[in-house]
N, C-alpha and C positions, 0 to 999 in steps of 0.2 A: 308528489316528494319524491325526491332522487335518495336511491340507497346505493352504496358503494358494494360492489359486488363481494361477498364475503367467503374465503377461502378457509376449508376447514383443516386448521394445522394439525390436526390430530389426524388426519390420514398420512397412509403410507407414502413412502417418493412415489412409489408406481402408480397409486390413485391420483397424485397431482404431477405426473409427468415430468418430475424435475424442477416444478417450479417451486415447490416451500423447501426441500431439501434435496442431495443431492447424492447420489450413490458411487462408493471407489470405481464401480466399471466406467461411468461416466468420467469423473477423475483421470482416471488413466488412459482413458479413449483420445482425450485431449493431446495425446503424446503426439502424433501426426500432426496436427496442425498447427502445433509448435515448432515444427520443424522449419517450418516459414519465417518464423520470427528471429532478429538478432538484437539482442537489448542491449549489450554494450554499447552500443552505439545509440542507444534512446537517448533522444534531446526534445524538451519538455519546453513549451511558450506558455508563459500567464499571464493572461493579458491584465496587465494593471500597469498604470505610470506610463503608459508607451510599450508595454511587456518587455519579458526579458528573456534571455536565452540560458539554459543550464546545462552544457555540455558536461558529460562526464567519460571520465579518462580514461575509460574500458579497465582492463587487466593491469593490475597495479604493475609497479615498477619497484624490482628488490636492487638494492647496492650491490656490485659486482668487484670493483677495483676503483686504484686511483692512476693518473698517468698527470703525465707536465700538458697544462694548460697549451689547447693551439690555436690558432688563428680561425675564428668562427665557430666556438665552442658556448654554449649559451651559459653567460657568467652568472646566471642564477646555480648552476652548477659546479660554482668552484667549490672547493674544498678546504674551507679558509684554516683549517686545523695544520693540516699537511702545508699548506702555504706559508702559514709563521712559525713552522717548525722550522721548513726546511729553506726557507727564503726564497722560494721558488714558485712561482704561482700553479697550482694542482687542479684537476676536473675531477672529479666522480661519475664513472662511469655505471650504467642501469642496465639490467637486463631484464626482459618481462617473463614476470613470472608464470608459471604454467598453468595455476589455478588462481581463483580468486573464491573467498568465500562469499555464498549470497545468504542471505539470513530475509524470511519472510516473514512477517507481523500479518495476523487476522484476526480484525475483530469480531465476535461472534456471540456479543452481548445482545439482550432482546431487542433493544431498536434497530438493528440488523434484520431481525424478523418480521420482516414487512415490504407490501410491495401492494402497486397497485394495477402495476402493466409492468408486464414484463417479467420475472422472477425475485424472488424475494431478493432484497441487497447481502446477505448472507450467502443467496446461494450463488451471486454475479463474483462476490469474494473470493469464494472457494476457488472458482473458475479459474479467475483471474490468477490468483495463487498455484495454482493447478500448471498452469500454462509458462509462468516465470522459472518453477520448479521444473519441468520440462526442459525448456532452453538450456538453464544452466545444468544442466546432467549432457545434454548436447554438446554445448560449448567445454567439456569439460570441467566445471566450478563445483565448487562443493556446496551441498545444498543444506541449510536448515533453518529452524522458524520457530514461530511463536505463534501461537492461537489462545484467546484470550476471552473469554466469557462474563459474564456478572457473577459466579462462583468461582471461577477458577482461572489458573493462567500456567501455561504449559511450555516449556522451552525444549527445543529440541538442537543438537550441537552440529554443526556442519560436517559433511561427510561426504566421502567419492561415490558414486554406482548410483544405479537405477535402484540397490535397494533402498539406498537413503531418502529417494524421490516417494517410494512408495510408503516407509515410515511416516512422512509427510503428510502424504496424500490420506494414510488412514486416522492420522490426529487430526485432520482437519475434519472425517465425518464420523470420527466418534465424541466430536464436540457438542454434535447436536442432542447428544442424550446426557450430556451432564446434569445433575440436579440443581436449582438455581435457590440457594440458603444464603448469599452472604452479597455484597456488592462490590464487584470490584472496581473499579475506575480506569479510564483512561489512563490517567497519569500514572497510577500503580502499572500499568501494565508497560509504557514508555521508561521509566525509571529499571523496570525489569530488563526491558532491553536495549538499554544503556550500556548494563553491567553485563550481558552477554554476547555483545555484537561485537568480536574483537577488531581491532585495529584495522583497517583499510579492506573494511567488508564493504558489499555494497546492499544497504538495506532497503528493505519496500515495507511501506506500511499502509495496509488495505484496512480500510474505516469509513464510518460514517461521522468522525471526529465529531461525534456528540460529546461536550465536555471538557473542549480544549479551551484553557485556558493559561494565565501566565505561566502555570508550573509546568504545565507539559511541553511549553516552549521552549525553556528551561532544559528540559530534560531532550529536545530533539536541536537544541544548541550543544549538547554533550555529544552525542551522536555524529553531530555536524563535524565535528572539530577532528575526527579520524577514521569517518567512515562515508561515502558517497549513498547520498538517500533520498527516496523518491517514495512521496505520497500521495496515494491514489484514493480521490475521494469519490467514492461511491455513495447515488442518490436515487430516491423514486422523482419521475418528474413529478408527482404530486405537492413533492416537499419543496417545490422552485413554486408554486402557487395553486390554489385552490379554483376551481370553476369558479365562474362569480352567480351561478344560478344554482338555486337546489340545496337540499340538506342533504349529510351525508353521514352513515353510522361505519363507524369504525369496531372490532372488536378484535380482543386476542384470543377469546373463547373464557375469559375470566372477568375481562371488565370491558365497558363499553362507552362510547363516548360520540355524542352527534353532534355533527358542526354544521352552523346555520349560517350559508355563506352572503345571507345577506344581510347580516352584520359586519357592515364595513370595516367598524374597528377592532373586530377581534381579525376577518381575511388581515387584514392590515397588518396586524401584530403579527399572524402565521408565517406571511408572506417577511416580513422582516427578519425574524429569530433564525427563518433560513440564509438569507443574504448578509446577516451578521456574521453566520460561522464561515461562511465560503468567505469573505472579506476576510474576517482575521485570520484563515489557513493560506490564503494569496500574501499575503502583509509576510506573514509567520514565514513563507516559502521563498521571498524577495527578501527579507532582511538574514536569512538566515542559510541563503543559497541552496536549498533545497529544490528539487525539480516536484512540481505537481502536474498531475493531471485528472481528469473526470471522466466516468464511466456512469451512466445509470443503467436502473433495473432492464429497462428496452436496449440495451445495446449489443452488438454480437462482442465479447471479450477477445476474440481472436483480431477483429478489424480495428479495435480500441488499442491493443497493442501494436498493430502492424502500424497505423497514423494517429499517433499520439497526439500532434498538429492540428487537426481536423478542429472544426468549431467547436465550442464546450457546451 
């Protein structure tokens, strides 16, 4: 009988070397490796129907003034109201915004407290979020976020400076200590996110996207109408498919399940559920013009953000 290695989730972060939970110091220390990343030019390719590219505009453009149309001007910038009023074609001029709100949503539900290799999905998600926050700070953007679990959801208003990053990182660490006494869904989190992320924001959603459905797609559509949206799908390698031989025991210290991989039908169903969720996420990203990247619990989060186009 083969047994999956059990990680004691009751142990302290120091005892598990950052595999099960992550310390504030570890998230602060990611400021240095984040200095080599530039995520305003992030371009992500999703492999479906020949693949697609979603390139973000970078910093927002703010209206400055209107002037007479000149040869070579982009016709999409024509100010039709002024043109109609004056009888002469006018063009809108824009200037680059000095800062762009960056809103980072992090899933900390029970399904994220899992891994067979690398670190827990929740740990990987928080490391990715910390890196994104540090990059945004280095580029002069305002940083805000959302951390949601099964029992709660907290939003932080985007603000400038290192203090806002530390406030966000602290919220990520505190989330591990939240009591579970309710069931907060992905749809509820996205509903709140669509209300808190102001138009023009760059929104990152880091999750395993358990529970994705038509309702969550509608909220993503609402977000994408006014914001640039990046979906970061975090998964454990074992979720893609179980080994072909053996019996594996999984536990969260309260419940236990044994999976016998000789049961081919059960094995097939397990693999199909993961693939269906991933394909649904890809279809939504393609249909709604969202960027999608994947990150396993074994990946180096710095390298995944530096090379988002590598194989999925």
